[in-house]
VMD Tcl script that draws the C-alpha trace (Angstrom):
set ca {
  {40.96 -38.43 -45.40}
  {39.81 -41.61 -47.10}
  {36.49 -41.63 -45.25}
  {35.31 -38.57 -47.19}
  {35.26 -40.70 -50.34}
  {32.51 -43.03 -49.15}
  {28.92 -42.58 -48.11}
  {26.88 -45.08 -46.16}
  {23.12 -45.18 -46.69}
  {22.52 -43.61 -50.07}
  {24.24 -41.50 -52.68}
  {22.51 -38.14 -52.24}
  {25.80 -36.39 -51.41}
  {27.83 -38.03 -54.17}
  {26.43 -35.69 -56.84}
  {27.75 -32.61 -55.04}
  {31.09 -31.01 -55.91}
  {32.13 -31.31 -52.27}
  {30.46 -33.46 -49.66}
  {28.89 -31.47 -46.82}
  {30.87 -33.40 -44.19}
  {34.14 -32.36 -45.82}
  {33.02 -28.74 -46.19}
  {31.83 -28.64 -42.57}
  {35.02 -30.25 -41.26}
  {37.51 -28.07 -43.13}
  {35.64 -24.88 -42.30}
  {35.33 -25.84 -38.62}
  {31.60 -25.20 -38.43}
  {29.80 -26.05 -35.21}
  {27.07 -28.68 -34.79}
  {24.19 -26.34 -35.63}
  {25.92 -24.84 -38.67}
  {26.86 -28.28 -39.92}
  {23.33 -29.60 -39.69}
  {21.91 -26.59 -41.55}
  {24.42 -27.20 -44.35}
  {23.74 -30.94 -44.39}
  {19.96 -30.72 -44.55}
  {19.85 -27.89 -47.09}
  {22.37 -29.72 -49.26}
  {20.40 -32.95 -49.39}
  {16.69 -32.03 -49.20}
  {16.07 -32.25 -52.96}
  {18.58 -35.02 -53.61}
  {17.64 -37.55 -50.94}
  {13.88 -37.17 -51.12}
  {11.72 -37.46 -54.22}
  {8.48 -36.30 -52.59}
  {7.60 -32.79 -51.48}
  {6.75 -34.19 -48.04}
  {10.22 -35.70 -47.61}
  {11.89 -32.56 -48.90}
  {9.92 -30.42 -46.48}
  {11.02 -32.61 -43.56}
  {14.68 -31.89 -44.33}
  {13.96 -28.18 -44.77}
  {12.17 -28.13 -41.41}
  {15.19 -29.86 -39.84}
  {17.47 -27.19 -41.30}
  {15.11 -24.52 -40.00}
  {15.19 -26.08 -36.53}
  {19.00 -26.08 -36.41}
  {19.10 -22.52 -37.71}
  {16.73 -21.48 -34.93}
  {18.98 -23.20 -32.38}
  {21.95 -21.32 -33.83}
  {20.09 -18.01 -33.61}
  {19.07 -18.67 -30.01}
  {22.64 -19.62 -29.09}
  {23.91 -16.44 -30.76}
  {21.36 -14.30 -28.92}
  {22.25 -15.89 -25.57}
  {25.91 -14.91 -26.03}
  {25.07 -11.20 -26.21}
}
mol new
graphics top color blue
foreach p $ca { graphics top sphere $p radius 0.5 }
foreach p [lrange $ca 0 end-1] q [lrange $ca 1 end] { graphics top cylinder $p $q radius 0.2 }
display resetview
């Protein structure tokens, strides 16, 4: 898809071998999985300060917790 070749609002994914959106799409990850991948992939590329990096790591942690809770509720 042509849309995978562009990024709106920065270039923090452009330095990666494969953009997270493409990886998430082709591997059919769910919303929570996709957000964990997205935030972990960009935390040290998008943000130059430790505070900004920590925000993205906390976001990834939040989505991982949601994934764990969803998994536990299916048991």
